[in-house]
Every structure is written in C-alpha cells, then in structure tokens.
N, C-alpha and C positions, 0 to 999 in steps of 0.2 A: 504494500500500500504506500503510494507516494506521499511525500510531505505536503505537496500541493493539494492532494485529495483530502488529506486529514485537515489541512488548514481551511479548505472550502467547506468541509463538513462541520467544522467547529463554528465557523462564521454563520452557517445556516442554522445550526442549533441555537446559537446565541440570539440570532434574529427572531427565531420562533419563540424562545423563552421570553425575550423582551416584549414581543407582541402579546403573548399570553399575559404577562404582568400588566401591560397597559390596558388590556381588556378585562382584567380581573374585577369582579364586582366588589364594591366597597362594603366593609362591615358598617353597621349602622347602630348607634346608641342614642336613645332619648333618655335624658336625665330630667325627671320632672319632680319639682319640689311642691310642697303643700302649704298654701296660704303665705307665701313669702312675698314681702313688700318690694316695690320697685327699687327703693334706696337701701336695700339690705344686702347689697353686694358692692364691692369696691369699684367695679367697672361702671356702676351707675351713681357713684358718689358717696358710698358709705365710708365714714371715717372711724366708726366705732367697732364695727364687726370685721375681724380679719378674714378675708377671703382670697388669699394669695393664689391658690390654685385655680379658682374660677376666673380670677382677673387675668392670669397668665393665658389660660385657654381662650378667653374672650379676645385677647390681643392677638391671638394666632389665627383668628377667623373674622367673621362678620358679626357685628353687634347690630341688632335691629332696634333702632331708636323709637320706632312706632310699631312695636310688636304686640298684637292683641291676642287674647283668647276669645272663644266664642260664647262664653257664659261667665257670670261673676261668682259662681261657686262650684263646688267640687265635682260631683258626679256628672252633671250635664257637660261641663267643660271637658272632662276626660272622654265622654262619649263623642264629642265633636272632634277632638284631636285624633282619636284612633280610627274614626270612620271617614274623616275628611269631609263630613257633611254637617250642616247645621243640625244640631240634635233635635230641634223642633220638627224637623222633617219626619221623624219617627216618634214624636211625642215624648221625648226624654228631656222635659223642661225642668225637672225637679230632682232633688236627692231622693233616695229611697226612703219610704216611711220608717221611722225609728221605733215605733211602738207596736209592731206586729211582725209576724213571720211572713216574709214576702214570698210569693210564688213565682213561677217562671214567666209571668207576664210583666214583672216589674224589673226593668233593667234594659240594657241595649239588646234588642232581639237578635237571634242567630241569623235572621234574614239580612241583617246589615253586614256588609263586608268590611273587615278591619284591615289596617296596614299589614298586620301579621299574616293574614290570609293571602293578600296580594303578593307579599314577598316570598311566601312559601312557594307560590307558583313560579317564582324566579329562582328557585333553588336554595332559599335561605333556611337555616335552622333558626328557631325563634324562642325567645324567653321573655316572660313577664315576671318581674321581681318587685315586691313591695305591696303597696296599697292598690286594690282593685277598684271597688266601689262602683261597679257597673252591673251589678246583679248579685243579690245574696244567694239566690237559689243555685245549687250545685250545677244545674244544667247550663247556667250562664257564666260559669267560671272560665278563666283564660284557656284551660286545656280544651274547651269546646269552641273557642273563638280564634283558632289559628295559632295558638302558642304550644310548642312542643314541651315546654318546661315552665313550671310555675312554682315560685317560692314567695309566700307572702300571706296576706289576710284579705278576706272578702269585704269587710265592712268599711265604714267611713273614718273611724278613728280607733286607736289602740294604744295602750301603754307601751313604753319603749323597752321594757324588760321582757316582752314577749309572754307575759303571764296570761294564760287563756281566760277568756270571759265570754263563754258562749260560742256557738259554731262560726259566727262571722267575725269573731275577734280571737281567732286561734291561728297561729302560724302553721301553714301546711306546705308540704312539698309534693306537688303533683297529686293533691287531694288527701294526703295522709298527714296527720298531725305530727309536728316536729317536737321531740322531747324537750322539755324545759331546760334540761342539762346542756343542750347544744346551743342555747341562746344566751347572749350577754347584753347587748345593746342594739336595738333593731337597725339603726343607721349603719353600724359596723357589720351586723349580720347580713344585711342585704348586699353590702359590698363584697363580703366574703363569698357569697353565692354567685355574685356577678363575675368575680374573678375566676372562680371555678368554671363557670360556663365559657368565659372568654378563652381560657387556656385549654379547654378540652381539645384533644387532638381530633381534628375533623377538617376535611377538605372544603366543606361548604362555608360560604360567608355566613355571618350571623346578623340577626336583628334582635336588639335587646331594648325592652321598655322597662326602665329602672325608675320606679315611682316611689321615691322616699316619702314617708309620712311626715317627715320633718319639714318645716318647723310648726306643724299643726299641734294644738294642745293634745294631751296634757304636757305641761312644761317640765321636762325631765332630761337631765344630762349627766354625763359621767364627770368625775373629777378632772380627767384629762382635758375635756372641752371647756369646763367651767374655768379652768386655769387661764385659758386664752382670753376670757372676757371679764376677768376680775377688775379691770380698769373701769368698767361701766357701773356707775354708782347706783343706778336705778335697778333694783333687784330683778323685777320682772323682765326688763329688757336684757339684762345680763344673762339670764337663763335662756331666753329666746335666742339671743346672739350665740350662745354656746351650741344650741341645736343647729343653727346655720353653719357655724364653724365646723361642726361634725360632718355636715354634708360636704363642705369644702375639702376637709382633710381626706374624706373618702373618695371624692372625685379625683383628688390628687393620686390616690392609690390606683385607681382605674387607669389614669393617664400613664403612670409609671409602668403598669402591667402591659399596656399597649406598646410602649417604647421598648420594654425588655423583650417582648415577643415579636418585634419587627412589624407590628400591625398599625402603628399610629398613622403613617403616611396615608394609608388607604382606608381609614376609618372616619366616617362622618359622625360627629358628636354634636348633638343639639341639647342645649340647656334652657329650661324655662320653668316658670311657676304655673300652677293650674289656674290661678286667679290672683287678684290683687291681695295684698297683705291683710291679714285678719285685723279686726278692730282694736285689739289689745296687743301692745308691744311691737308690732310691725311698723315699718316706716314707708309710707307710700309717697312721701314728698318728692317733688314739688306738686304732685297731683292731688286732686280733691277726692275724698271718699276712701272706701276700703272694700274688702270682700263683701259681696252681696249687693253692692251698689253698681249702677251703670255709669257713674262718673268715671273718669279716666283711672282713678286709683283702684277701681274694682276690676278693670278689664285689661289694663296695660301692664305688662309684666317684664321682668328681666329676661332677656331672650338673646341667644347667640347660636351660631353654627360654625363648626370648624371642619375642614377636610384638607389637610396639608398637601395632599397630592394635587389637588385641583384649585383650591381657594387661596388667594393671597391674603395674608393676615393684615391686621391693622386697619380694617375697614369698618365704617359705620354706614348702614343703609337707612335712609330717613323716610322712605315711603311706607305706606301701610302694608303690613303683612299680618297673617293670621295663623294661629295654630292649625287651622283647617288646611293650610298649605303644605304641611309636613308629609301627608300621605302622597300627594302627587309628586312632590320633590323627591322623596325617597324612591318612589317607583321609577321615575325617570333615571335617577342615578343608578338604579339596579338594572337598567336596560329594558324596563317594561314599557308598555304602550299606555300612556296616560289617557289618550282619547278614548280608549276602549272602556274606561271606567266613567261612563257618562253620568253616574249618580253624584260625582264629586262636586262640592261647592268651592273647594280650595283650588289653587292653581300652582303649578310648579314654579319654584323660585329660581331654578338654575339659570334660565336665560337672563335674569336680572342681576344675579350676583356672580355668575361666571362669565357671561358674555357681554355684560354691560348694556343689555336691552333697555331702550328708553321707554317712557310710559310708566304705568304703575301696575303692580299685580292686581290691585283692586281699586275701582273707582267708588265702590259702595261697600259698606259692611253693616250688618244688622245684629241686634241682640234682642232676646225675648226671655223673660222670666215668668214662670207659672201662667203660661197661655196668654201672655200679654198684659198681665197685672202691672208689669213694668216692661218698657221696651226702649230701645235706642236705635238711631240710624246715624251713620256718618257718611256723607257724600262730599268729597273734596274737603274743604276746610270747615264746613258746617256740620254740627252735630246736634241732633234733636234728642231729648231725653224726656220721656213721659215718666215722671218720678212719683211713685207712690209715697216715698219718704217725704217729699215736699208738697205733694198734693196738687201738682201742676205740670204742665208741659214746658220744659226749658229749652232754650236755643243758645248755642255758643258758636262763636267763630274761633276755631282752635288755632288759626294762624295768628290772630291778634290777641287771643286770650287762651293760651294752652292750659292754664290752670283752672279754667271754668269758674271764674269769679264773677263774671258779668253776664247775666241773663239778658239776651237781646230779643226775646220772643215778641215783645210788644212793638218792636221797631220793624220786624220783617215777617209780616203775616204770609207774604207770598213764598218765602223760603220754608216756613212751617208747612204750608199747603203742599209744596213740592216734596218735602221729606215724608210727610204723612202718606202721600199718594204712593211713594216708593215702598214704604213699609207695608201698606195694605196689599200691594201687588206681591211682595215677597211673602207675606204671612198667608196669603191664599193657598200657598203650596205646602203649608205646615199642617200638622195634626194637633188636635186638642191634647193636652197633657194626659199621658196614660195613667198617672197617679199624681197625688198632690202632697207637698211637704209643708212644713210650718212657716215657710218664708213670708207669706202675707202677714200672718199674725206677728212674726218677729219684727218685720219692718215697722209696723204701726207702733208696737211697743217701744222699739228703739228710738223712733223719732219723737214719741211723746216724752220719753225720759230726757232726750236731748233738749227739747224745748223747755221742759220744766227746770232743768239745770240752769239754762240761760236766764229764765225768768227769776229764779231764786237769787241769782247773782246781783240782781238790781235792788235787792232789799225789799222791805215791807211796802214802800211807796211805789215800787215798780217804775222808778225813774232812773 
C-alpha cells in the first residue's frame, strides 16, 4: 500500500469525520427556575445575590432583554413552554386544584405534543428532572409525555429535604419512590441526577428539562449556601438568595461536566424562570408587579441561551421573545421541520440570533389568566392590561414608560379598541379553562390588603 494511498485515505477519513461532527445534533438543556425575580441574577443587575456561574454563561451567549413567559404563574407557564402553544388553546389556564385528588382530565393532555416528543422523533434521549406540575395523575407524568427518564415530584411545591408528603410530593425515579436515605438537598439532588444522565454512555444526543423548584417556598437552604448570602441583613431575602445561589452553584457543576466530557461546544443551554418573582423576597425591579400579575414583573423573566459552536457570546437581543419559542428553536437546531408542527404558536429564534434576520419574532403577544379574568396584549410598544387587581383596563407605552407607571388609557381610546379587537380574535381560538384554581379569590384578597395598608399609613384622618 503506497504512502500516497494511505495519505489520501487519511484525508478522506478526516473529511468524513469533520463532516459528521459538523452535522452532529446538539445536546439541549433547559434550566428552569421557580418564581425567580428579574433582578435576582447578576446579569440583570443583582448586587446582593452571587450568581457567578449564571453570569458567566449568560456572557457566553445571548441575553434576551425582552424575554417573556406565556403565563404569570407556575403550571400554565410550564404547559406553554413544553408545548410551544398558548396553554389557553387547550384550557390549561390554571394551576391544578390543591384541595382534591385530581384525575387524568386535569393537566396538559396527552393529545398535546411536547418538545420531548418532537425531539425523540429526531433521535434524542430525553429526561425530565425536578418539578413537574403538569398533571398529578400518574397517566400525565413525564414518562407518558415523551420523556425516557424522570426524577422529581409531580406537585407544585415540596420541601427541599425530599421528605415525602403524599403521592404528588414524593421524589420518584421513573415512577418509583426514591428512598429518603438517597436524598440530601433537592437542588443538589436534581443536579446529581442530571449529571448522571448527561454522562451516560450513549451515542444519541440528549434533551434535558431540568426544572428546579428553587427559589419557590418553603424557604430552606443548607449551611453551604447560606454562607454565601450572610452579607444580606434582611433574613428572608438572605435565605431566598441562598436558594438562588444553590441553583447557580449547581448550574456551574453542569457546565463543568459538559466541559470535562467535551460536550459544551455543541450543547444548547437555555436558562429562564417560569414566571416573575414571587411577592415575598424576590426582586423584580425595575419592573412593576410580581408573580400572578400581568404587569411586566409577573411575565418578564431572566432568560438567556448559549450554544458555543454556533452562537457568538456577549450579545443582548432586545426584541420580544417568548418561552413558546423554545420548542420550534430546538426542533430547528435538531434538524426537524418546524413547518410540519402547525399547532405551534412560538417561532424559531435561530434566524434572528444566528443569522441576524431583521424584523421581530413577534409583533403581538397575549396573556390570559382563568379564562380571561385577567388578560394582557402587547402589540409593538403598546401594552393593554385588563387588571382585576386594579379593577380597570390599563394602557402603557412601554417605549416611553417601560416601568408601567403611567396609565394612558384615557388618552388613547383608539389604541385600546385596536388591542381589545386583537385579543378577542386571539381568544376565539382558546378553550374555557378545564378547571379553576384560587387565583381570582387570591387577587381580590391581595389587592384589598394592599389598599388597606396604604390607607392605614395616612393615619386616622386619612390625609
């Protein structure tokens, strides 16, 4: 065999391997936090909570300065993210009822296609880790929704020590309860499981939905994380901050695992919160409102994407994007045909963040709570909010007033009419809620307490 032949063969093999590497499907990780405020990460301006790992990752990709979720609280927001559809399309406007044993009609139905199912069709192995909250009934759990592997709990909230409290607040692995002796602190436990899945020897690319329950209540943290926030003199904030810091440290562990295993370059990692920060201890500044509200503080979240192989770091993208966009974005990155998924309300972001496409991913975005008890529309710079909290329909120009401090509804009736018309047309394609949660009662109760507190501050004369 001649040297020339061997050289030609080697060059051909290298070319083939290079081509295979270039065409290799990316691994995909979604890191979702629970009730985390906009300003509770350094890359959005936090000065008290140390988030060095998240800040580093954000700097390596694209930060979405106008990144929204599709609902202001937990379960419906998750339903929208995983299906790429407005959850009102299938009646998932509410959290699951808390005071009863829910059947298989309460939750995201199996008829809805999730990201996990679409990526399995593209040859991916799939994992759901952490909080589910998309159906309490076993038939609606992740292993029936396109996930090969599931480690976590079904309900909306759970203690961080993994101590069981009924069937939906028990840590399970693929449907089987995990012994208490194997658990220490859930944020760490979920990461341990994620690393085991990432490093499993397998030729398939993977998709991982890693849904931490932090920093959702109850407020619990280990000494290790509390040590990082002892400089915060407000006790409640310092514990909340420790829970955020735990997420940061564990995302750092995942990043290190990707680097050590030669996976980082071709892994897409997205980080976001499921909704705005909770009313207590979280920081949504400079935005108005909090979780449950349709002010910006309830629906605009910390949000970034990294993909070192394709995406240039150090970018900020200022146009509106939505968590609904993750499904089509991932599918296109995996080589799938987005146009075949005609049910999607989201759009792929790759042309905008990879190719510099002009225009906007969305000209309009819509939100609806409890069948329209509250709703909001954003078209361009204008945002309409039918607020049950305030008992009126508000209008803001977000270009001039991004903090929503000045209601201009009385000055622009024609804009209100335009946005109301758009909402009515959008809502005509939705279903009535399949079940109801206590949000309506909670809103009224919260606003009454808010107004009473302000009234009390004026003293007995009310002046």
